[in-house]
KELUMSE-296603 format. One line per 2 residues: for each residue x, y, z of N, C-alpha, C. Coordinates in steps of 0.1 Angstrom, whole numbers, plus 5000, padded with zeros to 4 digits. Atoms other than C-alpha are relative to their C-alpha. Layout:
BEGIN
X,Y,Z,X,Y,Z,X,Y,Z; ...
This chain:
BEGIN
5017,5000,5009,4628,0554,4872,5003,4987,4987; 4998,5009,5013,4645,0538,4840,5002,4986,5001
4996,5009,4998,4658,0510,4854,4990,4991,5007; 5013,5005,4999,4625,0502,4874,4990,5001,4992
5003,4999,5010,4610,0510,4843,5000,4987,4993; 4996,5016,5007,4628,0482,4825,4996,4988,5008
5008,5013,4997,4615,0456,4847,4987,4999,5001; 5012,5006,5004,4583,0462,4847,4996,5001,4985
5000,5006,5021,4584,0463,4803,5001,4988,5004; 4996,5019,5004,4601,0427,4808,4991,4990,5010
5012,5009,4989,4572,0412,4836,4987,5005,4989; 5011,5000,5010,4547,0428,4809,5001,4994,4991
4997,5009,5017,4562,0415,4778,4999,4988,5008; 4999,5009,4996,4561,0383,4796,4984,4993,5002
5019,5000,4994,4523,0386,4810,4991,5005,4988; 5005,4991,5010,4512,0403,4781,4988,4994,4993
5005,5009,5010,4493,0373,4765,4989,4998,5013; 5008,5002,4987,4473,0367,4798,4991,5010,5001
5005,4990,4996,4458,0403,4796,4990,5006,4991; 5013,4996,5011,4428,0420,4776,5014,5010,4990
4992,4993,5007,4444,0438,4745,5009,5018,5006; 4995,4986,4987,4446,0472,4767,5016,5004,5006
4987,5001,4990,4471,0459,4783,5014,5001,4992; 4990,5003,5016,4496,0455,4749,5001,5014,5003
4996,4990,5002,4492,0493,4747,5002,5004,5007; 4990,4995,4992,4500,0504,4778,5011,4994,4996
4983,5012,4999,4533,0477,4774,5006,5008,4992; 4992,4988,5012,4538,0504,4739,5001,5011,5005
4999,4986,4992,4534,0536,4760,5009,4998,5007; 4982,5004,4991,4559,0522,4786,5011,4998,4991
4985,4998,5007,4584,0513,4759,5006,5013,4994; 4996,4988,5007,4581,0547,4742,5008,5014,5014
4993,4991,4994,4590,0566,4772,5009,4990,5006; 4988,5006,5004,4616,0540,4780,5007,5001,4989
4991,5002,5008,4630,0545,4749,5005,5016,4999; 4995,4986,4997,4629,0584,4754,5011,5001,5014
4993,5001,4987,4644,0575,4791,5013,5000,4997; 4987,5008,5009,4672,0557,4770,5007,5010,4995
4996,4991,5013,4679,0585,4746,5007,5009,5007; 4993,4992,4994,4681,0610,4773,5008,4992,5011
4991,5004,4994,4705,0587,4794,5015,5001,4993; 4989,5003,5010,4725,0584,4761,5008,5012,5004
4991,4990,4999,4732,0622,4761,5003,5007,5012; 4998,4997,4991,4734,0626,4796,5019,4994,5005
4984,5005,5006,4767,0604,4791,5011,5003,4990; 4991,4996,5009,4781,0612,4761,5001,5017,4998
4999,4988,5000,4776,0654,4767,5015,5000,5013; 4984,5003,4991,4804,0649,4798,5011,4997,4997
4989,5011,5008,4826,0624,4777,5009,5012,4994; 4995,4994,5011,4829,0651,4752,5004,5013,5004
4992,4991,4991,4836,0680,4776,5009,5000,5007; 4988,5005,4997,4861,0663,4790,5011,5000,4991
4992,5001,5013,4874,0656,4759,5004,5015,4993; 4994,4986,5005,4876,0692,4748,5004,5007,5011
4991,4995,4996,4890,0702,4778,5010,4996,5002; 4992,5001,5003,4917,0683,4775,5007,5006,4986
4997,4993,5009,4921,0696,4740,5009,5015,5003; 4998,4985,4998,4921,0732,4752,5013,4999,5010
4987,5003,4993,4946,0716,4781,5016,5002,4989; 4988,5005,5006,4971,0706,4756,5001,5011,4985
4995,4983,5009,4967,0742,4730,5006,5010,5009; 4996,4988,4993,4973,0763,4757,5016,4990,5010
4982,5005,4997,5010,0741,4765,5002,4999,4989; 4992,4999,5007,5015,0738,4730,4999,5014,4991
5005,4988,5006,5009,0773,4719,5010,5001,4983; 4994,5002,5010,5032,0768,4683,4982,4995,4987
5013,5000,5008,5000,0773,4659,4996,4985,4992; 4999,5016,5003,5010,0740,4644,4995,4984,5006
5007,5012,4991,5000,0717,4668,4986,5001,5009; 5018,5003,4992,4967,0730,4679,4990,4993,4993
5014,5006,5005,4937,0715,4678,4988,5008,5000; 5008,4991,4995,4907,0727,4671,4988,4997,5005
5012,5005,4987,4875,0722,4698,4987,5007,4994; 5015,4999,5006,4846,0735,4670,4990,4994,4998
5013,5008,5002,4833,0705,4659,4993,4991,5013; 5006,5005,4988,4832,0691,4696,4988,5011,5007
5011,4988,4991,4813,0725,4709,4989,4999,4994; 5016,4998,5007,4790,0721,4681,4987,4985,5004
5006,5011,4994,4785,0684,4689,4992,4999,5011; 5008,5004,4989,4778,0689,4725,4986,5012,4999
5015,4996,4999,4751,0717,4719,4992,4997,4990; 5014,5007,5012,4734,0696,4692,4996,4987,5013
5001,5014,4990,4734,0666,4724,4989,5007,5010; 5012,4992,4988,4722,0698,4750,4985,4998,4992
5012,4997,5007,4695,0705,4725,4990,4985,4998; 5011,5017,4999,4683,0666,4718,4996,4999,5015
5001,5004,4987,4685,0661,4753,4988,5013,5003; 5013,4990,4997,4659,0691,4759,4991,4998,4992
5008,5007,5005,4638,0678,4734,4993,4988,5007; 5004,5011,4994,4637,0647,4746,4997,4999,5011
5002,5000,4989,4632,0656,4781,4983,5005,4996; 5018,4993,5002,4599,0678,4770,4991,4993,4998
5009,5008,5010,4588,0651,4749,4996,4984,5013; 5003,5013,4985,4588,0627,4782,4995,5006,5008
5001,4992,4995,4579,0652,4801,4979,5004,4999; 5015,5002,5002,4546,0654,4781,4994,4989,4999
5004,5011,4998,4544,0619,4780,4991,4999,5016; 5002,5003,4985,4544,0613,4816,4986,5007,5005
5011,4990,4993,4517,0646,4821,4986,4993,4989; 5015,5007,4999,4496,0625,4798,4995,4985,5005
5007,5010,4991,4495,0597,4815,4995,5000,5011; 5006,4996,4991,4487,0616,4845,4983,5006,4993
5012,4998,5005,4457,0631,4825,4988,4990,4994; 5006,5011,5002,4448,0601,4813,4998,4990,5011
5003,5009,4989,4449,0580,4843,5007,4986,4992; 4991,5011,5003,4477,0554,4831,4998,4990,5006
5002,5008,4989,4478,0537,4863,4986,4988,5002; 5011,5007,5000,4441,0529,4863,4996,4994,4987
5003,5009,5012,4437,0520,4826,5011,4985,5001; 4996,5014,4996,4464,0492,4833,4997,4989,5008
5014,5007,4996,4446,0479,4861,4992,4995,4995; 5013,5003,5009,4416,0479,4842,5005,4989,4991
4996,5006,5013,4435,0459,4813,5004,4989,5009; 5001,5007,4993,4442,0436,4840,4990,4992,5005
5006,5007,4996,4417,0425,4853,4987,4992,4993; 5012,5012,5012,4383,0400,4840,5008,5002,4985
4994,5004,5010,4406,0392,4813,4995,4991,4989; 5010,5017,5011,4385,0358,4802,4985,5010,5000
5013,4990,5004,4355,0390,4801,4998,5002,4987
């Protein structure tokens, strides 16, 4: 969805001068949702990487029982929790934006902004 949205964004950016000012408003709304999707994607990429790193450290700790060489995973645990929370918040914000699009009939607003541009 994000990749398709980016393609639409690029097309809208190059054609914005040909349409009504409302078109630019729709473009800004699209950019905002795509930004949220990108930030959600970042979380989706980083969380598994941090979990994998955490598992590697735990494996190391398990095989190096002497306390001097053990590595704490507390910071990673906090980072993972923060990213999970951030992702949840971003997703809820995106869902509200998409619901608002449905309520406000974004598709019709976009089409209307492209009609009779000279009027």
